[in-house]
Structure formats: structure tokens, C-alpha cells
Backbone bond lengths (Angstrom), bond angles and torsions (degrees), N, CA, C in turn:
res aa  C-N    CA-C-N  psi(-1)  N-CA   C-N-CA  omega(-1)  CA-C   N-CA-C  phi
1 M - - - 1.453 - - 1.534 109.50 -
2 F 1.317 115.43 146.90 1.456 122.55 175.89 1.521 108.04 -111.12
3 S 1.321 116.65 130.07 1.460 121.09 177.57 1.524 109.86 -74.98
4 T 1.328 116.18 145.15 1.462 120.89 174.55 1.524 110.88 -84.14
5 G 1.340 116.65 -10.26 1.458 120.47 -174.52 1.517 112.02 90.37
6 S 1.323 117.13 1.20 1.462 123.13 178.20 1.527 107.76 -127.87
7 A 1.344 117.00 115.44 1.464 121.04 -179.28 1.530 110.84 -58.72
8 E 1.338 116.38 -40.45 1.464 120.10 -179.09 1.531 111.52 -64.36
9 L 1.324 116.88 -45.60 1.464 120.19 -179.96 1.521 110.60 -68.36
10 D 1.338 117.53 -40.96 1.469 120.02 176.67 1.524 110.59 -57.86
11 H 1.327 116.81 -41.32 1.462 120.88 178.87 1.532 110.71 -61.66
12 R 1.349 116.64 -44.97 1.475 120.24 179.20 1.520 112.02 -64.15
13 L 1.351 116.00 -24.87 1.467 120.50 179.61 1.527 112.42 -91.74
14 G 1.315 117.60 6.14 1.457 119.91 179.44 1.528 112.67 77.75
15 G 1.327 117.28 29.24 1.463 120.84 177.54 1.506 114.29 116.61
16 G 1.288 118.24 -9.04 1.469 122.24 -179.51 1.512 110.76 133.95
17 L 1.318 115.80 -161.65 1.465 122.48 -179.01 1.523 109.05 -94.28
18 R 1.314 117.44 133.57 1.470 121.96 -179.75 1.521 111.26 -67.70
19 A 1.321 115.98 143.47 1.467 120.89 172.75 1.525 108.65 -61.83
20 G 1.324 116.26 145.58 1.457 121.48 -179.36 1.512 113.54 82.19
21 S 1.328 117.23 19.96 1.458 122.04 -174.27 1.519 112.89 -108.07
22 V 1.327 113.65 156.75 1.460 122.87 172.39 1.525 107.10 -113.29
23 L 1.337 115.30 133.03 1.456 122.57 -177.60 1.519 109.40 -122.06
24 A 1.320 116.76 132.54 1.465 121.92 171.06 1.518 107.42 -109.66
25 V 1.334 116.13 127.82 1.462 122.64 176.75 1.527 106.13 -107.90
26 V 1.327 116.54 116.14 1.454 122.38 -169.52 1.521 111.45 -115.32
27 G 1.315 115.28 140.84 1.454 120.69 173.74 1.510 109.56 172.85
28 P 1.320 116.62 162.76 1.468 120.05 177.85 1.524 110.62 -72.17
29 R 1.308 116.20 168.19 1.469 121.87 177.68 1.534 109.12 -54.19
30 G 1.341 115.64 133.78 1.461 120.96 178.23 1.521 115.32 82.25
31 S 1.336 118.16 9.06 1.466 120.45 -176.02 1.520 113.97 -85.97
32 G 1.326 118.29 -10.83 1.463 120.41 179.19 1.516 114.81 109.90
33 K 1.329 117.75 14.37 1.468 120.68 -179.53 1.533 111.40 -61.06
34 T 1.330 116.88 -45.49 1.461 120.91 -179.36 1.524 110.28 -63.96
35 A 1.324 117.82 -44.77 1.473 121.45 178.87 1.530 110.54 -60.66
36 F 1.332 117.06 -39.95 1.463 120.91 178.93 1.530 109.95 -62.45
37 L 1.333 117.52 -46.81 1.462 119.96 -178.76 1.521 111.96 -69.11
38 L 1.328 118.06 -33.69 1.465 120.37 174.52 1.528 110.23 -62.32
39 R 1.332 117.23 -43.17 1.460 121.79 178.82 1.531 110.79 -65.74
40 L 1.323 117.42 -41.14 1.460 122.01 177.44 1.530 110.81 -61.83
41 A 1.324 116.30 -45.08 1.469 120.48 179.53 1.525 110.56 -62.17
42 K 1.328 117.00 -49.45 1.459 121.59 -177.91 1.530 111.29 -61.97
43 A 1.326 117.62 -40.35 1.468 121.77 -179.78 1.528 111.62 -62.89
44 N 1.330 116.63 -20.01 1.458 121.00 -178.08 1.524 112.79 -114.08
45 G 1.329 115.85 21.00 1.453 121.35 172.82 1.511 116.02 80.60
46 I 1.330 118.09 10.58 1.465 121.22 177.98 1.523 106.79 -96.67
47 L 1.319 116.12 108.45 1.460 120.17 -173.49 1.513 113.32 -104.18
48 D 1.328 117.51 -15.99 1.460 120.80 -178.06 1.523 110.71 -90.01
49 A 1.308 115.63 127.07 1.453 121.86 175.00 1.521 107.47 -123.24
50 Y 1.305 115.90 133.60 1.457 121.74 -176.41 1.521 109.72 -112.21
51 P 1.337 117.93 104.02 1.462 119.55 177.82 1.534 110.47 -73.78
52 M 1.316 115.87 120.56 1.466 121.28 -179.70 1.526 110.24 -88.88
53 G 1.339 116.11 -38.77 1.454 121.04 177.30 1.518 115.21 68.29
54 T 1.336 117.08 20.33 1.469 119.69 -176.14 1.520 113.52 -125.14
55 G 1.322 117.95 12.32 1.457 118.22 -177.43 1.511 111.82 -164.22
56 T 1.324 115.70 -161.62 1.452 121.37 -175.35 1.520 112.51 -123.55
57 S 1.330 118.27 10.36 1.451 120.72 -174.46 1.528 110.82 -117.60
58 D 1.317 116.03 143.39 1.463 122.68 173.50 1.518 107.00 -111.32
59 M 1.334 116.85 139.09 1.458 120.86 -178.84 1.517 110.25 -132.78
60 L 1.325 116.50 127.43 1.452 123.42 176.90 1.517 108.22 -115.69
61 S 1.311 115.89 127.51 1.457 121.53 178.24 1.520 108.55 -125.95
62 I 1.327 116.95 124.72 1.455 122.50 176.43 1.526 106.46 -124.50
63 M 1.326 116.04 124.94 1.459 121.11 -178.05 1.528 109.12 -123.37
64 Q 1.330 116.07 148.34 1.452 120.36 177.00 1.521 109.22 -93.14
65 R 1.334 115.47 127.58 1.466 120.61 177.47 1.522 109.29 -79.20
66 Q 1.327 116.17 170.19 1.460 120.72 179.77 1.524 112.22 -63.36
67 D 1.334 117.23 -27.19 1.466 119.92 178.94 1.527 112.36 -82.42
68 G 1.330 117.71 3.79 1.449 122.41 177.17 1.516 114.69 91.12
69 K 1.325 118.69 -11.33 1.457 121.76 178.59 1.524 110.01 -80.17
70 Y 1.329 114.78 155.98 1.453 120.14 179.88 1.518 110.39 -104.45
71 V 1.320 115.51 141.99 1.460 122.96 174.10 1.520 106.89 -130.79
72 G 1.309 116.10 156.82 1.453 117.35 179.99 1.500 112.46 -170.63
73 S 1.306 113.74 177.92 1.458 120.19 177.45 1.527 108.89 -150.32
74 L 1.320 113.51 155.14 1.455 120.80 177.65 1.514 107.59 -125.41
75 M 1.330 116.30 120.28 1.461 122.00 175.45 1.516 107.72 -104.55
76 L 1.320 115.18 127.16 1.461 121.24 -178.70 1.521 110.45 -106.99
77 D 1.311 116.39 144.66 1.471 122.60 177.63 1.523 111.76 53.86
78 A 1.321 115.80 45.33 1.466 121.44 179.39 1.532 109.00 -94.81
79 P 1.313 116.70 155.21 1.471 118.31 174.16 1.522 109.49 -74.22
80 E 1.312 116.24 147.93 1.464 119.11 171.68 1.523 106.55 -62.30
81 P 1.339 117.62 134.53 1.473 119.83 -173.12 1.530 112.87 -75.29
82 S 1.293 116.34 71.26 1.466 121.12 -179.63 1.522 109.85 -104.35
83 T 1.303 114.28 151.46 1.468 120.04 176.36 1.526 109.41 -78.91
84 D 1.323 116.31 168.67 1.467 120.35 176.81 1.527 110.64 -59.07
85 Q 1.334 116.44 -39.24 1.470 120.53 179.35 1.523 110.82 -65.24
86 E 1.342 117.34 -43.11 1.460 120.28 178.91 1.531 110.88 -64.38
87 Q 1.330 117.36 -38.86 1.458 120.81 177.54 1.526 110.85 -63.74
88 A 1.329 116.85 -41.20 1.462 120.57 178.46 1.531 110.27 -64.56
89 N 1.326 116.98 -41.35 1.471 120.94 177.87 1.524 111.03 -62.02
90 M 1.349 116.62 -43.12 1.463 120.66 -179.28 1.522 111.50 -65.99
91 A 1.332 117.24 -33.02 1.463 121.01 178.30 1.530 110.87 -68.92
92 R 1.346 117.00 -31.17 1.465 121.84 -178.11 1.518 113.52 -83.91
93 A 1.343 116.61 -40.29 1.463 119.61 -173.04 1.529 110.38 -137.26
94 A 1.322 116.31 125.91 1.459 121.43 -176.68 1.531 112.51 -59.03
95 G 1.310 118.14 -36.10 1.466 121.77 -178.75 1.517 113.67 -67.94
96 S 1.321 117.02 -15.19 1.461 120.36 -179.20 1.519 111.82 -67.34
97 R 1.333 118.05 -30.76 1.464 119.97 178.58 1.525 110.06 -65.69
98 D 1.323 117.49 -39.06 1.454 122.07 177.34 1.534 110.12 -59.62
99 L 1.327 116.75 -43.73 1.466 120.81 178.21 1.520 111.39 -66.00
100 F 1.333 116.55 -42.02 1.463 120.96 178.41 1.526 110.30 -60.25
101 L 1.348 117.46 -48.67 1.458 120.30 -179.42 1.526 111.32 -62.38
102 G 1.328 117.46 -36.72 1.464 120.41 176.28 1.518 112.26 -60.70
103 R 1.332 116.57 -45.95 1.476 120.16 178.40 1.521 110.76 -64.83
104 W 1.316 116.77 -41.63 1.455 121.79 -178.58 1.527 111.15 -63.29
105 F 1.331 116.90 -46.89 1.466 119.61 179.23 1.521 111.13 -65.15
106 K 1.310 118.17 -37.01 1.467 120.39 179.14 1.530 110.45 -65.06
107 R 1.340 117.74 -45.04 1.472 120.21 178.15 1.522 110.58 -62.37
108 S 1.329 116.95 -43.23 1.469 120.99 179.63 1.519 110.79 -62.75
109 Q 1.308 116.75 -41.19 1.456 121.51 -179.84 1.522 111.48 -63.79
110 D 1.325 117.00 -40.58 1.465 120.82 178.64 1.526 111.09 -60.82
111 V 1.334 116.65 -41.45 1.469 120.80 -178.58 1.522 110.96 -72.87
112 I 1.317 117.90 -49.27 1.461 121.18 -171.93 1.522 112.11 -71.72
113 S 1.319 118.48 -28.96 1.470 119.91 179.57 1.523 110.89 -65.16
114 Q 1.326 117.12 -27.05 1.468 121.23 178.47 1.523 111.89 -80.01
115 S 1.324 118.03 -25.82 1.463 121.03 -172.68 1.516 113.90 -91.03
116 G 1.327 118.07 -19.33 1.452 120.23 -175.68 1.510 112.75 73.95
117 G 1.318 117.09 16.05 1.454 121.39 -179.10 1.512 111.74 -98.23
118 L 1.321 114.77 -146.75 1.446 121.99 -179.46 1.517 108.36 -147.95
119 F 1.327 116.87 137.71 1.455 121.30 173.75 1.518 106.62 -126.44
120 A 1.323 115.80 126.61 1.460 120.99 179.87 1.518 108.54 -129.01
121 I 1.318 115.43 140.00 1.452 120.90 179.21 1.513 109.94 -139.90
122 S 1.319 115.68 145.19 1.451 119.09 175.35 1.524 109.12 -93.33
123 V 1.320 115.09 142.42 1.462 122.15 177.54 1.516 106.81 -123.05
124 C 1.319 115.55 117.83 1.460 121.75 -176.10 1.526 109.78 -88.24
125 E 1.322 114.99 96.72 1.462 120.20 172.73 1.518 108.62 -166.84
126 P 1.315 117.33 160.97 1.464 119.49 179.25 1.526 111.07 -58.52
127 V 1.312 116.45 141.20 1.460 121.94 -176.84 1.522 111.31 -57.51
128 E 1.342 117.13 -41.06 1.466 118.73 -178.56 1.527 111.37 -64.38
129 D 1.335 118.28 -34.43 1.459 120.78 176.31 1.526 110.69 -66.66
130 A 1.336 116.39 -41.82 1.461 121.00 -179.22 1.519 110.99 -63.99
131 S 1.319 117.57 -41.88 1.464 119.54 -177.75 1.527 112.04 -67.43
132 Q 1.333 117.51 -19.01 1.463 121.89 178.02 1.530 112.53 -91.85
133 S 1.330 117.20 -8.47 1.464 121.45 -173.66 1.521 112.35 -82.71
134 D 1.324 115.36 145.80 1.463 120.64 178.40 1.530 111.68 -63.16
135 W 1.347 117.59 -34.96 1.458 119.87 -176.87 1.520 111.65 -63.70
136 A 1.340 119.35 -24.01 1.470 122.22 -176.14 1.529 112.24 -63.92
137 G 1.309 117.63 -16.75 1.461 120.57 178.27 1.514 113.97 -82.03
138 I 1.320 118.29 -5.96 1.471 121.05 -175.02 1.528 113.49 -92.04
139 P 1.346 120.41 -50.35 1.474 118.60 -178.75 1.531 111.17 -61.29
140 D 1.328 115.09 152.36 1.462 119.99 177.57 1.526 110.93 -67.22
141 Y 1.326 116.07 -33.65 1.458 121.82 179.75 1.522 108.85 -133.89
142 V 1.325 116.00 139.68 1.457 121.72 169.17 1.525 105.26 -126.24
143 I 1.327 115.04 118.78 1.464 120.96 -177.87 1.523 107.99 -120.02
144 S 1.320 116.08 128.65 1.461 119.91 175.08 1.517 108.01 -94.68
145 V 1.316 116.56 147.00 1.459 120.54 178.09 1.515 109.75 -123.56
146 D 1.309 113.71 146.68 1.457 121.86 174.90 1.514 105.76 -140.23
147 R 1.313 115.53 98.55 1.466 124.28 -169.93 1.518 108.17 63.50
148 S 1.317 120.56 -119.57 1.464 119.69 -174.68 1.521 113.26 -95.37
149 A 1.326 118.07 -13.27 1.461 120.27 -177.51 1.524 110.60 -85.10
150 G 1.301 116.41 147.61 1.457 121.49 176.07 1.514 110.02 -121.19
151 S 1.303 116.93 142.37 1.459 120.32 174.66 1.518 108.12 -128.68
152 V 1.299 115.40 140.25 1.458 121.53 -176.77 1.520 108.62 -81.38
153 L 1.328 115.43 118.94 1.460 119.84 174.80 1.521 110.34 -84.84
154 R 1.329 115.67 -37.52 1.446 119.40 -173.05 1.507 110.94 -160.64
155 I 1.325 116.34 141.23 1.449 123.98 168.41 1.518 106.20 -124.49
156 R 1.318 116.72 121.87 1.461 120.62 -179.43 1.526 108.56 -73.18
157 E 1.301 116.40 134.67 1.472 120.81 178.13 1.521 109.61 -66.75
158 Q 1.331 115.81 141.27 1.465 119.54 178.09 1.519 109.61 -68.58
159 A 1.337 114.85 143.21 1.476 119.81 -179.43 1.515 110.37 -75.29
């Protein structure tokens, strides 16, 4: 299990976040998504944060090495990893971002489920929009943040 850095939230999650999980942290700009991911990283021994300064997304990746130890990194203010074609699609049609995020979470889930680690990403949009999106059904956890508090929107049932 990975601690969120909040005893109350860990308790609501049944002890923390399961290894091999994908987490989406959702909220509007300025809601505390970056602070939440910084706390999550620190609670799990990831102390290095790399400010990219080129986007609106934060990404935390924690992987288990063969010796059983965990390593990871936190990229702050990174661009969502979309191709030029995906960016063009998103500029033309609002629903294209939902499709892009769905593909992205599915690819991330395939990789992280094999590693026993954790992948967390922030998604900058209103919580009500996120809860209506098709992509919200893919991550194992969707947590909304409002300043420093986090509330669990969804936990995907284990297969």
C-alpha cells in the first residue's frame, strides 16, 4: 500500500493506495492538486520534484525495482503527453480530450499493473465535469481536491 500522506484519506481508502494502481487527482486550477501530489510523493519517499513549467499536469511515477525498493519521480507543470494529432483533435472537438485521457489512462494502467508501483496524474478540470467523463472509469482511484483536503470520487473494483 502507498500512503496518501493523509491518515484520514488513507483510512477511507482501506489503508492507502494499492500497489499497481493508477490515480487521477482532479480539480480546477488552484485547487491543491500539486500540493496533494507533493504530499503523496513525500509520504512514499520520493523527494525529488522536477518543475517542467510547460503545462498544467503533474505526474508521479513510483516503480518497484528488482531488489524490492521503490524509486520514482514527480514532474510538475508538465504537458499532457499528447501527440500533435491528438492536440489538433482536442483543439477541434471538446470530446476529443475525454478520448485522449481514456487512452492515456489505459496505457498507464497496462504498464503500472505489471510493475507493482503507482502512477498518479493531476487532471485540471471541474470535478463535476470529470465525474461525467468516460475516462473516469479507467483509473483505480479518482480523488478530487479542494485546497488541501481530498475526497474519493471513485475506487475501481478489483478484477
